[in-house]
C-alpha positions in Angstrom: 20.1 -14.6 -37.7 22.1 -11.7 -36.3 19.1 -10.4 -34.3 18.4 -13.8 -32.7 22.1 -14.2 -31.8 22.2 -10.8 -30.2 19.1 -11.4 -28.2 20.6 -14.7 -26.9 23.8 -13.0 -26.0 21.8 -10.2 -24.3 19.9 -12.7 -22.2 23.1 -14.5 -21.2 24.8 -11.2 -20.2 21.8 -10.2 -18.1 21.8 -13.6 -16.4 25.4 -13.0 -15.4 25.0 -9.4 -14.4 22.0 -10.0 -12.1 24.0 -12.4 -10.0 27.6 -11.2 -10.3 29.2 -9.7 -7.2 29.6 -5.9 -7.1 31.7 -5.7 -3.9 35.0 -5.5 -5.9 33.9 -2.3 -7.8 35.2 1.1 -6.7 32.8 3.9 -6.0 33.6 5.6 -9.3 33.0 2.3 -11.1 29.6 1.9 -9.4 28.6 5.4 -10.6 29.9 4.8 -14.1 28.1 1.5 -14.4 24.8 3.0 -13.3 25.3 5.6 -16.1 26.3 2.9 -18.6 23.5 0.5 -17.8 20.9 3.3 -18.1 22.2 4.1 -21.6 21.9 0.5 -22.6 18.4 0.2 -21.1 17.3 3.3 -23.0 18.8 1.9 -26.3 16.9 -1.3 -25.7 13.7 0.8 -25.4 14.3 1.8 -29.0 14.5 -2.0 -29.8 11.2 -2.5 -28.1 9.7 0.3 -30.2 10.9 -1.6 -33.4 9.3 -4.8 -32.3 6.0 -3.1 -31.5 6.1 -1.5 -34.9 6.9 -4.8 -36.6 4.0 -6.5 -34.8 1.5 -3.8 -35.8 2.7 -3.6 -39.4 2.3 -7.4 -39.7 -1.2 -7.1 -38.0 -0.1 -9.7 -35.5 -2.6 -8.4 -32.8 -5.5 -8.8 -35.1 -4.4 -12.2 -36.3 -4.2 -13.4 -32.7 -7.7 -12.1 -32.0 -6.9 -8.7 -30.3 -8.7 -5.5 -31.3 -5.6 -3.4 -30.2 -1.9 -3.9 -29.8 -2.2 -2.7 -26.2 -4.2 -5.8 -25.2 -1.6 -8.1 -26.8 1.1 -6.5 -24.7 -0.9 -6.8 -21.6 -1.3 -10.6 -22.1 2.1 -11.6 -23.4 4.4 -9.5 -21.1 1.9 -8.8 -18.2 2.2 -5.0 -18.1 -0.5 -2.7 -17.0 -3.0 -1.2 -19.5 -1.4 2.2 -18.8 2.1 0.9 -19.6 0.9 -0.9 -22.7 -0.8 2.3 -24.0 2.4 4.3 -23.3 4.6 1.8 -25.2 2.3 1.8 -28.2 2.1 5.6 -28.2 5.9 5.8 -28.1 6.3 3.4 -31.0 3.9 5.5 -33.0 5.9 8.7 -32.4 9.6 7.5 -32.4 9.4 4.2 -34.2 10.4 3.8 -37.8 7.4 2.8 -39.9 7.3 1.7 -43.5 5.5 2.7 -46.7 3.4 0.3 -48.8 6.5 -0.6 -50.8 8.5 -1.4 -47.7 10.6 1.8 -47.6 11.2 3.3 -44.1 9.4 6.5 -43.4 10.8 9.2 -41.1 9.6 8.9 -37.5 6.9 11.4 -36.4 9.5 12.8 -34.0 12.8 12.2 -35.9 15.3 14.0 -33.6 13.7 12.5 -30.5 13.9 9.1 -32.1 17.6 9.5 -32.8 18.3 10.5 -29.2 16.4 7.5 -28.0 18.3 5.1 -30.3 21.6 6.6 -29.0 20.5 5.8 -25.4 20.7 9.5 -24.5 17.0 9.9 -23.4 14.5 7.8 -21.6 10.7 7.3 -21.7 10.0 10.3 -19.6 12.0 12.5 -22.0 10.0 11.2 -24.9 6.7 11.8 -23.1 7.7 15.4 -22.3 8.6 16.2 -25.9 5.4 14.6 -27.2 3.2 16.4 -24.6 4.6 19.8 -25.6 4.2 19.3 -29.3 0.6 18.1 -29.0 -0.2 21.6 -27.6 1.3 23.4 -30.6 -1.6 25.0 -32.6 -2.2 23.3 -36.0 -1.8 26.5 -37.9 1.9 26.7 -36.9 4.0 25.9 -40.0 5.6 22.4 -40.3 9.1 23.9 -40.4 8.5 25.7 -37.1 7.2 22.5 -35.6 10.2 20.6 -36.8 12.5 23.2 -35.4 10.7 23.0 -32.0 11.0 19.2 -32.0 14.8 19.5 -32.6 15.2 22.1 -29.8 13.3 19.9 -27.4 15.2 16.7 -28.4 18.5 18.6 -27.9 17.3 19.8 -24.5 16.3 16.2 -23.6 19.9 15.0 -24.5 21.4 17.3 -21.9 18.7 17.8 -19.3 15.9 16.1 -17.3 12.3 15.6 -18.4 11.4 18.5 -16.2 13.9 20.7 -18.1 12.2 19.6 -21.3 8.8 20.6 -19.9 10.1 24.1 -18.9 11.6 24.5 -22.4 8.3 23.4 -23.9 6.5 26.2 -22.0 8.8 28.8 -23.4 8.5 27.4 -26.9 4.7 27.4 -26.8 4.8 31.0 -25.5 7.1 31.9 -28.4 5.1 30.1 -31.1 1.7 31.5 -29.9 2.5 34.5 -27.5 -1.1 35.7 -27.3 -2.9 32.5 -27.7 -4.6 33.8 -30.9 -3.4 30.8 -33.1 -5.4 28.2 -31.1 -8.6 27.3 -32.9 -11.6 25.1 -32.4 -9.8 22.0 -33.7 -7.0 22.4 -31.2 -9.5 22.8 -28.4 -11.4 19.8 -29.5 -8.2 17.8 -29.7 -7.2 18.7 -26.1 -10.6 18.3 -24.4 -11.0 15.5 -21.9 -12.0 14.5 -18.4 -10.2 11.7 -16.6 -11.2 10.0 -13.4 -8.4 8.0 -11.7 -8.8 4.7 -9.9 -9.6 4.9 -6.2 -6.6 5.1 -3.9 -6.2 3.4 -0.6 -8.4 6.1 1.0 -11.1 5.3 -1.6 -10.6 8.8 -3.1 -10.4 9.4 -6.9 -8.6 12.3 -8.6 -10.2 14.1 -11.5 -8.1 15.9 -14.2 -8.7 17.2 -17.7 -9.4 20.2 -19.8 -12.9 21.7 -20.6 -13.6 23.3 -23.9 -15.1 26.8 -23.8 -18.7 25.6 -24.4 -18.5 23.0 -21.5 -17.0 25.6 -19.2 -19.8 28.1 -20.1 -22.4 25.5 -19.3 -20.7 24.4 -16.1 -20.1 27.8 -14.5 -23.8 28.8 -14.0 -24.7 25.3 -12.8 -22.0 25.5 -10.1 -23.0 29.0 -9.2 -26.5 27.7 -8.2 -25.7 24.2 -6.9 -22.4 25.1 -5.2 -23.7 28.3 -3.6 -22.6 28.7 0.1 -25.2 26.9 2.3 -26.5 24.7 -0.5 -26.1 20.9 -0.7 -23.9 20.7 2.4 -23.8 17.0 3.5 -22.5 17.9 7.0 -25.4 20.3 7.7 -28.8 18.5 8.1 -30.6 21.9 7.6 -28.8 22.7 4.4 -31.2 23.1 1.4 -30.7 20.7 -1.4 -30.9 21.1 -5.2 -30.9 24.3 -7.2 -30.5 27.5 -5.1 -32.8 29.3 -7.4 -35.7 26.9 -7.0 -38.8 28.7 -5.9 -39.4 26.2 -3.1 -36.1 27.1 -1.3 -36.7 28.9 2.0 -34.4 32.1 1.6 -34.1 32.5 5.4 -33.1 28.9 5.8 -30.5 29.3 3.0 -29.0 32.4 4.5 -28.7 30.7 7.9 -27.0 27.7 6.2 -24.6 29.9 4.3 -23.6 31.6 7.6 -22.7 28.2 9.0 -20.9 27.0 5.8 -17.2 26.6 6.3 -16.5 24.6 3.1 -13.9 25.7 0.5 -14.9 26.4 -3.0 -13.6 23.1 -4.1 -15.5 21.3 -1.4 -18.7 23.1 -2.4 -18.2 22.2 -6.1 -17.7 18.5 -5.1 -20.9 18.4 -3.0 -22.8 20.2 -5.8 -21.7 17.4 -8.2 -22.8 14.7 -5.8 -26.2 16.4 -5.4 -26.6 16.7 -9.2 -25.6 13.1 -9.9 -28.0 11.9 -7.2 -30.8 14.0 -8.8 -30.1 12.7 -12.3 -30.0 9.0 -11.1 -33.2 9.4 -9.1 -35.1 11.1 -11.9 -35.1 8.0 -14.2 -34.2 10.2 -17.2 -31.1 8.0 -17.9 -33.3 5.1 -18.9 -31.6 1.7 -18.9 -28.0 0.4 -19.5 -27.4 -3.2 -20.6 -30.9 -4.2 -19.6 -30.9 -2.6 -16.2 -32.1 0.8 -14.9 -29.2 3.4 -15.0 -28.7 3.7 -11.3 -26.3 2.9 -8.5 -26.1 -0.8 -8.0 -24.5 -1.8 -4.7 -23.3 -5.3 -3.9 -23.4 -6.3 -0.2 -23.4 -9.7 1.7 -25.9 -10.4 4.4 -23.0 -10.6 6.9 -21.9 -7.1 5.8 -25.4 -5.7 6.2 -25.6 -7.2 9.7 -22.3 -5.6 10.7 -23.1 -2.3 9.0 -20.6 -0.4 11.1 -17.5 -1.0 9.0 -16.0 -2.3 5.8 -16.6 -1.5 2.2 -19.0 -2.7 -0.5 -18.7 -2.6 -4.3 -20.7 -0.9 -7.0 -21.5 -2.2 -10.5 -18.9 0.3 -12.0 -16.1 -1.3 -9.9 -16.0 1.4 -7.2 -15.8 0.9 -3.4 -18.1 2.6 -0.9 -17.9 2.4 2.9 -20.9 0.5 4.3 -22.3 3.3 6.3 -22.2 5.6 3.3 -23.7 2.9 1.1 -26.7 2.5 3.4 -27.1 6.2 3.5 -27.1 6.3 -0.3 -29.7 3.6 -0.3 -32.0 5.8 1.9 -31.5 9.0 0.0 -31.5 7.8 -3.6 -32.9 4.9 -5.6 -30.0 2.5 -6.0 -30.4 -1.3 -6.2 -29.0 -3.1 -3.2 -28.2 -6.6 -4.3 -28.1 -8.9 -1.2 -26.9 -12.5 -1.6 -25.8 -15.3 0.6 -22.6 -17.3 0.3 -24.0 -19.6 -2.4 -25.3 -16.8 -4.6 -28.8 -16.7 -6.1 -29.6 -19.6 -8.5 -31.8 -18.4 -11.4 -32.6 -20.7 -14.2 -34.2 -20.1 -17.6 -33.0 -23.3 -19.3 -33.2 -22.9 -23.1 -36.5 -21.0 -23.1 -34.6 -17.7 -23.5 -31.2 -16.9 -24.9 -30.8 -13.5 -23.3 -30.2 -13.3 -19.5 -32.9 -11.7 -17.4 -32.5 -8.5 -15.3 -32.4 -10.6 -12.2 -29.7 -12.9 -13.6 -27.6 -9.8 -14.5 -28.0 -8.5 -11.0 -27.0 -11.8 -9.5 -23.9 -11.8 -11.8 -23.0 -8.3 -10.8 -23.1 -9.4 -7.2 -21.1 -12.7 -7.7 -18.7 -11.9 -10.6 -18.1 -8.2 -9.8 -16.7 -7.6 -13.3 -15.3 -9.2 -16.4 -14.1 -12.7 -15.5 -11.2 -12.9 -18.0 -7.9 -13.0 -16.2 -6.2 -9.6 -15.9 -9.3 -7.6 -17.0 -10.5 -4.9 -14.7 -13.7 -3.9 -16.5 -16.6 -3.4 -14.1 -20.0 -4.9 -14.6 -21.4 -1.8 -16.2 -19.0 -2.5 -19.2 -19.8 -6.2 -19.4 -22.2 -8.4 -21.4 -23.6 -11.7 -20.1 -21.7 -14.6 -21.6 -22.8 -18.3 -21.8 -19.8 -20.4 -20.5 -21.1 -23.2 -22.6 -22.2 -21.5 -25.7 -25.9 -21.3 -26.6 -25.2 -22.8 -30.0 -23.8 -25.9 -28.3 -26.7 -26.4 -26.1 -25.8 -24.2 -23.2 -28.6 -23.1 -20.9 -29.4 -19.6 -19.8 -28.9 -20.7 -16.2 -27.0 -18.7 -13.6 -24.4 -21.5 -13.3 -23.7 -21.3 -17.0 -23.6 -17.5 -17.2 -20.7 -15.1 -16.5 -19.7 -11.5 -17.1 -17.4 -10.5 -20.0 -16.6 -7.1 -21.3 -17.2 -6.5 -25.0 -13.5 -6.7 -25.9 -12.9 -10.0 -24.0 -16.2 -11.4 -25.1 -15.0 -11.1 -28.7 -11.9 -13.2 -27.9 -14.0 -16.3 -27.3 -14.1 -18.3 -30.5 -13.1 -21.7 -31.9 -10.0 -20.5 -33.9 -6.5 -21.4 -32.9 -6.2 -17.9 -31.4 -9.5 -18.0 -29.6 -10.2 -18.2 -25.9 -12.5 -20.7 -24.2 -14.5 -20.6 -21.0 -15.2 -23.3 -18.5 -16.7 -23.4 -15.0 -14.1 -23.8 -12.3 -15.7 -24.2 -8.8 -17.7 -21.0 -8.2 -15.7 -19.0 -10.7 -15.4 -19.0 -14.5 -12.1 -20.3 -15.9 -10.6 -18.9 -19.1 -8.5 -21.0 -21.3 -6.0 -18.9 -23.3 -4.7 -19.7 -26.8 -1.3 -21.5 -27.0 0.7 -18.4 -27.9 -0.1 -17.1 -24.4 0.0 -20.3 -22.4 1.1 -23.5 -24.1 -0.4 -25.7 -21.3 -3.8 -24.1 -21.8 -4.6 -24.3 -18.1 -7.8 -22.6 -17.1 -7.2 -19.4 -15.2 -9.5 -17.4 -12.9 -9.6 -13.6 -12.6 -9.1 -12.7 -9.0 -8.8 -9.0 -9.6 -12.4 -8.4 -8.5 -12.1 -10.8 -5.6 -9.0 -9.9 -3.5 -10.3 -11.6 -0.4 -10.3 -15.0 -2.3 -6.7 -14.3 -3.4 -5.7 -13.5 0.2 -7.4 -16.6 1.5 -5.6 -18.8 -1.1 -2.3 -17.3 -0.3 -2.8 -17.8 3.4 -3.8 -21.4 2.9 -0.8 -22.1 0.8 1.5 -20.6 3.5 0.1 -23.1 6.0 1.1 -26.1 3.9 4.3 -27.6 5.5 
């Protein structure tokens, strides 16, 4: 009962501290309490690690119907998917796990874990240590890796996360001065390509590392497609496609190259755009979830009529300015789904269980992604779900269909930990299990429909 009592005392102390006046504190006391509070918060981070480990060792996420502990954290404490992933990753590296007979096993990063439990280091310190050690070649001896972890943890105790990163660079250079220890397994472990979410300017950052084979394949492609003068969207006379194509007019290419003021990065970007357009237009990708693999753009009739401004959505959850979307529709072979304010009613009754391509297109246009609250999965990652199940007599009609990503779809079941779906006005309501919401009130996912959220907020503010 000691843990429960301590948690209750912690909550009580926090409730007092958040409202207590600070005006009577001296300047030195303000600085000291900032330091003291940070130490306490960091120590509580280690407690959070312990609770996550406990939940995973008891298989609580699976028992509650989740296929990962990350999704459990997203639902019960409403953190972002990125934050949840980071918490679980930290618990794996600095948490204390147990053997089959219940004995505690040393943490993966023991010195870092000790510093975290002391409140000496924070989350960014742990991430910096972990990031460095993941780059150590596998052939380095375990004792050298342990020494490196101890050095980094000690650096974290006395410095900033940036200091840890700098120390990590020196350690890596010492452990593998000429890079000869890195092998194929290390490269395979580090490979990756990450595309960030669109920012307020609708731009997306790309980061990652390419293995030698991928780099060897990419270089000659960019040499041809990103050649000066080729695939320049701002030059209507710029040749498109592969610069070595026999159909390319050499004089025209030379003239376009002379006019080309793009940087290397801009030419690479435009080459990628041209290659993606060519692949999508070729039909070589086949189908995905019952639809042709192509760009699917959702636009209302009102947006089409106003074509000068605004943005439209794609089936992968992206945003495209309307003028660019219309240009894309002219140059490629995307599917432009136009629908009025009431949607497009399509009914198959019980003649077929699986939704048709037209019904999926209508759902892409109306739902715009997974309908479970909090889920950001775009339509390209979703299945068509019967709101009233097929087994219980539900029809394959557009007003009984909705989109749900594979992970969320699996949560719908009749167990005590299962979710349920109901129709709520034009949207699909999701009823969570009692461990998430004891009232089991149907909730709607507004993540894909920010305009509706804004309208509701505005209408609420008008109420006297």
